[in-house]
Structures are given as structure tokens and as C-alpha cells.
LOTORLO-619221 format. One line per 3 residues: number of its first residue (from 1); their letters; for each residue x, y negated, z of N, C-alpha, C. Coordinates in steps of 0.05 Angstrom, whole numbers, plus 5000, padded with zeros to 4 digits. Layout:
N
NUM> A> X:Y:Z:X:Y:Z:X:Y:Z ~ ...
END
This chain:
59
1> FLK> 2919:8814:6054:2931:8790:6063:2944:8798:6088 ~ 2929:8814:6106:2944:8820:6133:2968:8832:6132 ~ 2972:8857:6110:2994:8868:6110:3019:8850:6100
4> LLQ> 3014:8827:6081:3033:8806:6075:3040:8796:6099 ~ 3023:8785:6117:3032:8772:6142:3047:8786:6157 ~ 3044:8815:6158:3061:8834:6177:3087:8837:6163
7> WSL> 3092:8835:6140:3115:8842:6127:3130:8814:6131 ~ 3119:8789:6131:3132:8765:6131:3143:8754:6157 ~ 3140:8776:6179:3147:8767:6205:3171:8780:6206
10> VDV> 3197:8764:6202:3222:8772:6202:3235:8764:6226 ~ 3228:8740:6237:3242:8726:6265:3225:8736:6285 ~ 3232:8753:6305:3219:8760:6325:3220:8745:6350
13> GTM> 3239:8720:6348:3239:8707:6366:3249:8713:6392 ~ 3251:8697:6413:3264:8701:6440:3249:8720:6454 ~ 3260:8745:6462:3248:8769:6480:3218:8773:6468
16> GIK> 3218:8771:6438:3195:8786:6427:3166:8768:6431 ~ 3173:8742:6445:3149:8724:6441:3131:8720:6421 ~ 3145:8713:6394:3129:8711:6368:3116:8735:6363
19> TKA> 3131:8760:6367:3120:8781:6360:3094:8789:6375 ~ 3094:8787:6400:3068:8790:6418:3046:8774:6409 ~ 3052:8744:6406:3032:8730:6393:3022:8740:6369
22> FLR> 3038:8746:6345:3026:8752:6324:3010:8781:6322 ~ 3017:8799:6341:3001:8822:6344:2974:8817:6355 ~ 2975:8796:6372:2946:8791:6386:2930:8781:6364
25> LFP> 2940:8762:6344:2922:8752:6322:2917:8774:6303 ~ 2934:8789:6292:2932:8811:6272:2940:8834:6286 ~ 2921:8851:6300:2931:8878:6311:2936:8897:6289
28> LGP> 2956:8914:6298:2962:8937:6276:2941:8952:6274 ~ 2941:8970:6248:2914:8987:6248:2924:9017:6259 ~ 2906:9031:6257:2916:9059:6268:2938:9076:6259
31> YQA> 2943:9068:6232:2957:9086:6215:2983:9065:6207 ~ 3010:9072:6209:3027:9054:6200:3048:9067:6178 ~ 3059:9056:6164:3085:9068:6149:3109:9049:6150
34> HRF> 3129:9061:6153:3155:9045:6158:3176:9055:6137 ~ 3193:9035:6127:3213:9043:6112:3234:9029:6116 ~ 3263:9032:6112:3284:9022:6120:3302:9027:6096
37> YLL> 3314:9008:6084:3335:9008:6064:3362:8996:6074 ~ 3383:9012:6059:3410:9001:6062:3414:8994:6035 ~ 3423:8964:6034:3429:8955:6008:3460:8938:6008
40> KKN> 3472:8944:5983:3495:8925:5986:3491:8894:5986 ~ 3513:8880:5995:3510:8853:5999:3505:8841:5976 ~ 3486:8820:5976:3482:8799:5949:3472:8819:5928
43> DYN> 3458:8841:5932:3443:8856:5907:3417:8848:5908 ~ 3410:8825:5899:3385:8813:5897:3366:8827:5875 ~ 3378:8839:5852:3360:8850:5834:3349:8875:5846
46> EVF> 3367:8893:5862:3355:8918:5875:3334:8907:5898 ~ 3337:8888:5909:3315:8879:5932:3293:8870:5916 ~ 3294:8854:5899:3271:8849:5881:3258:8877:5871
49> ELM> 3267:8894:5860:3258:8915:5849:3245:8933:5872 ~ 3259:8936:5894:3246:8950:5915:3222:8933:5926 ~ 3221:8907:5934:3197:8893:5938:3174:8896:5919
52> HKL> 3179:8897:5894:3155:8905:5875:3146:8932:5877 ~ 3162:8953:5881:3155:8981:5879:3136:8982:5912 ~ 3145:8969:5929:3133:8969:5957:3103:8959:5955
55> RRE> 3105:8936:5941:3077:8919:5937:3060:8943:5920 ~ 3070:8949:5901:3046:8969:5883:3040:8991:5900 ~ 3051:9003:5916:3049:9025:5936:3027:9018:5955
58> VG> 3034:8992:5972:3017:8984:5991:2992:8976:5983 ~ 2990:8958:5956:2968:8949:5950:2962:8921:5954
END
């Protein structure tokens, strides 16, 4: 549940205020994994497949 909340934070707000508040409520664990994807514009099928793959890997 916490990982889902971390993924859903896409609007960081003005000067990171929302991010700071979020991290106080749900601090990050000692280990983190990051991924970045470069996708074609409006390629929703690819986004859908990548999110399912990520969800299976993260748990």
C-alpha cells in the first residue's frame, strides 16, 4: 500500500512542499529502486504493459 502511494505522487507542488509533507507521513525505506522510461507520445498500450510489469516485480 505504501509503495502504491509513493508511485502516485506525481505532482510535487511548489518548491517541493507536497513532497516534504508526503515523506513525513510515509518515510522512504532504506532501499530504493528507480526506473525511467522514454515512451512515444500517446502510446497508452506500452504504458499499460510497463505498469503491469512493474507491479508484478514490486509486489
